[in-house]
C-alpha positions in Angstrom: -15.1 14.2 0.4 -11.4 14.6 0.9 -9.0 13.7 -1.9 -5.3 13.4 -1.3 -3.0 13.0 -4.2 0.8 12.9 -4.3 2.8 12.2 -7.4 6.6 12.3 -7.1 8.9 12.3 -10.1 12.6 12.2 -10.0 14.0 15.6 -11.2 17.8 15.6 -11.0 18.6 14.8 -7.4 15.3 16.1 -6.0 11.8 14.8 -5.8 9.1 17.1 -7.1 5.5 16.8 -5.8 2.6 17.5 -8.2 -1.2 17.6 -7.7 -3.1 15.0 -9.7 -6.8 14.2 -10.0 -8.6 11.5 -8.0 -11.9 9.7 -8.1 -14.4 9.6 -5.1 -14.2 6.8 -2.6 -17.1 4.4 -2.3 -17.3 3.4 1.4 -16.9 4.5 5.0 -13.6 4.0 6.7 -13.1 1.2 9.2 -13.5 2.9 12.6 -11.0 0.6 14.4 -8.1 1.5 12.1 -5.7 4.5 12.4 -5.5 6.8 9.5 -3.2 5.6 6.8 0.4 6.9 7.0 1.0 8.7 3.7 4.6 9.4 4.7 5.0 5.7 5.4 3.7 4.8 1.9 6.0 7.3 0.3 9.0 6.0 2.3 8.2 2.5 1.1 8.0 3.6 -2.5 11.3 5.5 -2.2 13.0 2.5 -0.7 11.6 0.3 -3.5 13.0 2.6 -6.1 16.4 2.6 -4.3 16.3 -1.2 -4.6 15.7 -1.1 -8.3 12.1 -0.3 -9.2 11.7 2.4 -11.9 8.5 3.6 -10.2 5.7 2.8 -7.8 2.1 3.7 -7.2 -0.4 3.2 -4.3 -4.1 3.9 -4.0 -5.9 3.8 -0.6 -9.7 4.1 -0.4 -10.6 5.0 3.1 -14.0 6.5 4.0 -14.6 9.6 2.0 -11.0 10.0 1.2 -8.9 8.6 -1.6 -5.1 8.7 -1.3 -3.2 8.3 -4.5 0.6 8.3 -4.2 3.1 7.7 -6.9 6.8 8.0 -7.6 9.4 7.5 -10.3 8.8 6.6 -13.9 6.0 4.8 -15.8 8.2 4.7 -18.9 11.9 4.9 -18.6 12.7 5.5 -22.3 10.1 8.3 -22.6 10.7 9.7 -19.1 7.0 9.5 -18.4 6.1 10.2 -14.7 4.3 7.5 -12.8 0.8 8.2 -11.6 -1.6 6.1 -9.5 -4.3 5.8 -12.3 -2.2 3.8 -14.7 -3.1 0.3 -15.8 -0.7 -2.6 -15.3 -0.4 -6.4 -15.4 -1.6 -7.8 -12.1 -0.1 -11.3 -12.3 -1.4 -13.7 -9.7 -4.1 -11.3 -8.5 -5.8 -12.8 -11.5 -6.3 -16.0 -9.4 -8.9 -14.2 -7.3 -10.8 -13.2 -10.4 -10.7 -16.8 -11.6 -11.9 -18.0 -8.2 -14.9 -15.7 -8.2 -16.0 -17.1 -11.6 -15.6 -20.7 -10.4 -17.4 -20.0 -7.1 -20.3 -18.6 -9.0 -20.5 -21.8 -11.0 -20.5 -23.7 -7.6 -23.5 -21.6 -6.5 -25.2 -22.4 -9.8 -24.8 -26.1 -9.0 -22.5 -26.7 -12.0 -19.7 -28.3 -9.9 -18.9 -29.4 -6.4 -15.8 -28.2 -4.5 -15.1 -31.6 -3.1 -15.7 -33.6 -6.2 -12.7 -34.9 -8.2 -11.4 -32.3 -10.6 -11.4 -34.9 -13.3 -15.2 -34.9 -13.2 -15.0 -31.5 -14.9 -12.0 -31.7 -17.2 -11.7 -32.7 -20.9 -8.6 -34.7 -20.1 -7.9 -36.3 -16.7 -5.2 -35.3 -14.3 -2.9 -38.2 -13.3 -4.4 -38.4 -9.8 -8.1 -38.7 -9.4 -7.9 -37.8 -5.7 -7.3 -34.1 -6.6 -10.5 -32.1 -5.9 -11.6 -28.7 -7.1 -10.9 -27.4 -3.6 -7.4 -28.7 -3.7 -6.7 -26.7 -6.8 -8.2 -23.5 -5.4 -6.2 -23.8 -2.1 -2.9 -24.9 -3.7 -3.0 -28.3 -2.1 -3.3 -30.4 -5.3 0.5 -31.3 -5.3 0.7 -30.5 -9.0 4.2 -29.3 -10.0 4.5 -25.6 -10.9 5.7 -25.7 -14.5 7.1 -22.1 -14.2 9.9 -23.5 -12.1 11.4 -24.9 -15.3 10.1 -22.2 -17.7 11.8 -19.3 -15.8 14.8 -21.1 -14.3 16.8 -18.6 -16.3 14.6 -15.5 -15.9 15.2 -13.4 -19.0 16.0 -16.2 -21.5 12.9 -18.0 -20.2 10.8 -15.0 -20.6 12.0 -14.2 -24.1 11.3 -17.8 -25.1 7.6 -17.4 -24.2 7.0 -13.7 -24.6 5.1 -14.1 -27.9 4.1 -17.8 -27.6 0.5 -18.9 -27.3 -0.1 -22.1 -25.3 -3.2 -24.2 -24.8 -4.2 -25.0 -21.3 -3.3 -28.6 -21.9 0.2 -27.8 -23.1 0.9 -26.1 -19.8 -0.7 -28.8 -17.7 1.4 -31.4 -19.6 4.6 -29.4 -18.6 3.5 -29.9 -15.0 2.5 -33.5 -15.1 5.8 -34.5 -16.7 7.1 -34.0 -13.2 6.3 -36.1 -10.1 3.9 -34.3 -7.8 5.3 -32.0 -5.1 3.1 -33.7 -2.5 0.0 -35.8 -1.9 -3.3 -34.2 -2.8 -4.8 -32.4 0.3 -1.4 -32.3 2.1 0.9 -29.3 2.4 0.1 -26.0 0.9 2.4 -25.7 -2.2 1.8 -22.7 -4.4 1.6 -23.7 -8.1 0.4 -21.8 -11.1 -0.7 -25.1 -12.6 -3.7 -25.2 -10.2 -5.2 -22.1 -11.8 -4.4 -23.1 -15.3 -6.4 -26.3 -14.6 -9.2 -24.2 -13.2 -9.3 -22.1 -16.3 -9.5 -25.2 -18.5 -12.3 -26.4 -16.2 -14.3 -23.2 -16.4 -14.1 -23.2 -20.2 -15.0 -26.9 -20.4 -18.0 -26.5 -18.2 -19.4 -23.4 -19.7 -18.3 -23.6 -23.3 -17.2 -20.0 -23.1 -13.7 -18.5 -23.0 -12.3 -17.0 -19.8 -12.4 -13.5 -21.3 -16.2 -13.8 -21.6 -16.5 -15.2 -18.1 -14.5 -12.4 -16.6 -16.4 -9.7 -18.6 -19.9 -11.0 -17.9 -19.5 -12.1 -14.3 -17.1 -9.4 -12.9 -15.8 -6.6 -15.1 -19.2 -5.4 -16.4 -21.3 -5.9 -13.3 -18.7 -3.9 -11.2 -18.0 -1.3 -13.9 -14.3 -2.1 -14.0 -13.6 0.0 -17.0 -9.8 -0.3 -16.7 -9.7 -4.1 -16.3 -9.3 -6.5 -19.1 -8.2 -10.0 -20.2 -6.8 -9.7 -23.7 -4.9 -13.0 -24.0 -3.2 -13.6 -26.3 -3.0 -10.0 -27.5 0.4 -8.5 -26.3 -0.4 -4.8 -25.8 -1.9 -2.7 -23.1 -4.1 0.2 -24.0 -4.9 3.6 -22.5 -2.6 5.0 -19.8 -0.4 2.3 -18.4 2.9 1.7 -16.7 5.6 -0.2 -18.6 7.1 -3.2 -16.8 10.8 -4.0 -16.4 12.3 -7.3 -15.4 15.7 -7.6 -13.9 18.1 -10.1 -15.4 19.7 -12.8 -13.1 22.9 -11.1 -13.9 22.2 -7.8 -12.1 25.0 -6.0 -14.0 22.8 -6.2 -17.1 20.2 -3.5 -17.9 16.5 -4.0 -17.1 14.5 -5.6 -19.9 11.2 -4.0 -21.0 8.7 -6.8 -20.6 5.5 -4.8 -21.2 4.5 -6.5 -24.4 3.8 -10.2 -24.0 1.0 -12.7 -24.5 1.1 -13.9 -20.8 -0.1 -17.1 -22.4 2.2 -18.9 -20.0 -0.1 -17.9 -17.2 -3.6 -17.3 -18.7 -6.2 -17.8 -15.9 -3.4 -17.9 -13.4 -2.0 -14.4 -14.1 -3.0 -12.6 -17.3 -5.5 -9.9 -16.1 -4.7 -6.2 -16.7 -6.2 -3.7 -14.2 -5.7 -0.5 -12.2 -5.4 0.4 -8.5 -9.0 1.8 -8.5 -10.5 -1.2 -10.1 -8.6 -3.7 -7.9 -9.8 -1.8 -4.8 -13.4 -1.9 -6.1 -13.1 -5.6 -7.0 -11.8 -6.8 -3.6 -14.3 -4.7 -1.7 -17.1 -6.3 -3.8 -15.7 -9.8 -3.1 -15.6 -9.5 0.7 -19.0 -7.7 1.0 -20.8 -10.3 -1.0 -21.6 -8.3 -4.2 -20.2 -11.1 -6.3 -20.8 -14.3 -4.3 -23.6 -15.8 -2.2 -22.9 -16.1 1.5 -22.0 -19.8 1.5 -19.5 -19.5 -1.4 -18.0 -16.3 0.2 -17.5 -18.2 3.5 -15.7 -20.9 1.6 -13.4 -18.5 -0.2 -12.5 -16.6 3.0 -11.9 -19.7 5.2 -8.2 -19.2 5.8 -5.5 -21.8 6.7 -2.1 -20.5 7.9 0.7 -21.0 5.3 3.7 -19.7 7.3 5.2 -20.6 10.6 3.9 -17.6 12.7 0.4 -17.7 11.2 0.5 -14.2 9.9 -0.1 -15.3 6.3 -2.9 -17.6 5.3 -4.7 -18.8 2.2 -8.3 -19.6 1.5 -9.7 -20.3 -1.9 -7.9 -18.0 -4.4 -7.5 -15.4 -1.6 -4.7 -14.5 0.7 -5.0 -13.3 4.3 -2.4 -11.1 6.0 -2.4 -10.4 9.7 -0.7 -7.0 10.3 1.1 -5.6 13.3 -2.0 -3.6 14.5 -4.0 -6.8 14.7 -6.2 -6.4 11.6 -6.3 -9.1 9.0 -6.6 -8.0 5.4 -7.7 -10.1 2.4 -6.7 -10.0 -1.2 -3.8 -11.3 -3.3 -0.3 -10.6 -4.4 0.8 -10.6 -8.0 4.1 -11.2 -9.8 4.4 -11.1 -13.6 7.4 -10.1 -15.6 7.9 -6.3 -14.9 5.3 -5.9 -12.1 4.8 -6.6 -8.4 1.3 -6.0 -7.0 -0.3 -6.0 -3.5 -4.1 -5.6 -3.5 -5.9 -6.0 -0.1 -9.0 -4.9 1.8 -10.3 -5.1 5.3 -13.0 -7.8 5.9 -15.7 -5.2 5.7 -14.4 -3.7 2.5 -14.2 -0.2 4.0 -10.5 0.3 3.5 -8.8 -0.9 0.4 -5.3 -0.6 -0.9 -3.4 -1.5 -4.1 0.3 -1.0 -4.6 2.4 -1.7 -7.6 6.1 -1.4 -8.5 7.0 -1.8 -12.2 9.8 -4.4 -11.9 10.2 -8.1 -11.1 12.9 -10.7 -10.4 13.9 -8.5 -7.5 12.8 -10.1 -4.3 14.1 -7.1 -2.3 11.7 -4.7 -4.1 8.8 -7.2 -3.6 9.5 -7.5 0.2 9.8 -3.7 0.5 6.5 -3.1 -1.4 4.7 -5.3 1.1 5.3 -2.5 3.6 2.6 -0.5 2.1 0.1 -2.8 3.9 1.4 -1.6 7.3 1.4 2.0 6.2 -2.1 1.8 4.6 -3.9 -0.2 7.3 -1.9 0.3 10.5 -0.8 3.9 9.9 2.9 3.1 10.4 6.1 3.9 8.5 7.5 0.4 8.1 10.9 1.7 6.8 11.5 3.2 10.3 13.3 6.1 8.7 12.7 9.7 8.1 13.5 9.3 4.4 10.9 11.8 3.4 12.1 14.7 5.5 15.8 14.4 4.7 17.5 15.9 1.6 17.4 13.8 -1.6 21.1 14.0 -2.4 22.9 17.3 -3.0 21.2 18.8 0.0 17.9 19.6 -1.7 15.0 19.2 0.7 12.0 17.2 -0.6 8.6 18.8 -0.7 6.3 15.8 -0.1 3.4 17.3 1.8 0.2 15.9 0.3 -2.2 18.4 -1.1 -5.9 18.1 0.0 -9.0 19.0 -1.9 -12.3 19.1 -0.1 -15.6 18.6 -1.9 
């Protein structure tokens, strides 16, 4: 087994490389893919930090090799160095967890994807034409209540940071608006869809989402660093603090780590780690969590952008990369954190990247470059940033250290 680990911390004007420990990989590498570009990942992380992220981490599981790369700070106040094993809020990656729970209920015959959602809800939505499938695929037309809630980013966040909502309160915020489109029409991403699904799951089963996640996903997969603690505000263990940028970019970053995430719940309140997310998505695509029919439904993708390189199934994103491979997973945004977690269709190469900031679209776009580096072996920054001096003429030592077992 080969283990590659790079942790880069800012030390004055230079970047210092340090060896850290890694866990073994769990699958063989995809034979059609080039090796991951570690210099490409590090270049992306460095560029994300230059654009405002305090730190970044990436884990790639590929064959018998685990690559763990990190840079910057996990805690700005304490000066704690980022490492790739830290826990973080995964935001909308939670939607894939919620989808797995719901698709298991479909397999158990407890609901039908093409039945009206109102058949399974304690209080009806305004439009009976909205089906369960429409919710899972963001085609219900339900207005995204977060458009109003976070119109002013930091004031909006502070107003809900410690608030606890019911599902119905969030749904009512949405249905106070006219729908964005007709049910089944255009793809229109809305957190409301997955709040409705959370309410649906709890109504059908009589059990809270925390129990559903734990019994159906966390425990069976041994995801020891993954939790759903709503409405508790704190993270436990080793974690990265999150920092949200104000709309007025001259103001300092706001530490957004402690919050209920009650505004998102089943749409975005899961906490996890890069290792656990890689294991989760590999388990999804290889059928460890879903029966074949439900897995086919979840992975049936429809393009959602003009050139067809981005697609959406049921609670699952698809990304077609420059080397021709399509990877499956989800992106996540929650105050203080951007996440990309994707796998090849065979689950043999998995990657999770996180930058601990938000409300910074430049960082989010840059971080997406880790997909190209991890799966296509390219440096998407197209720059030799990791072989040039880091200010003051100090040469960076970024060569990954390799341990063979």
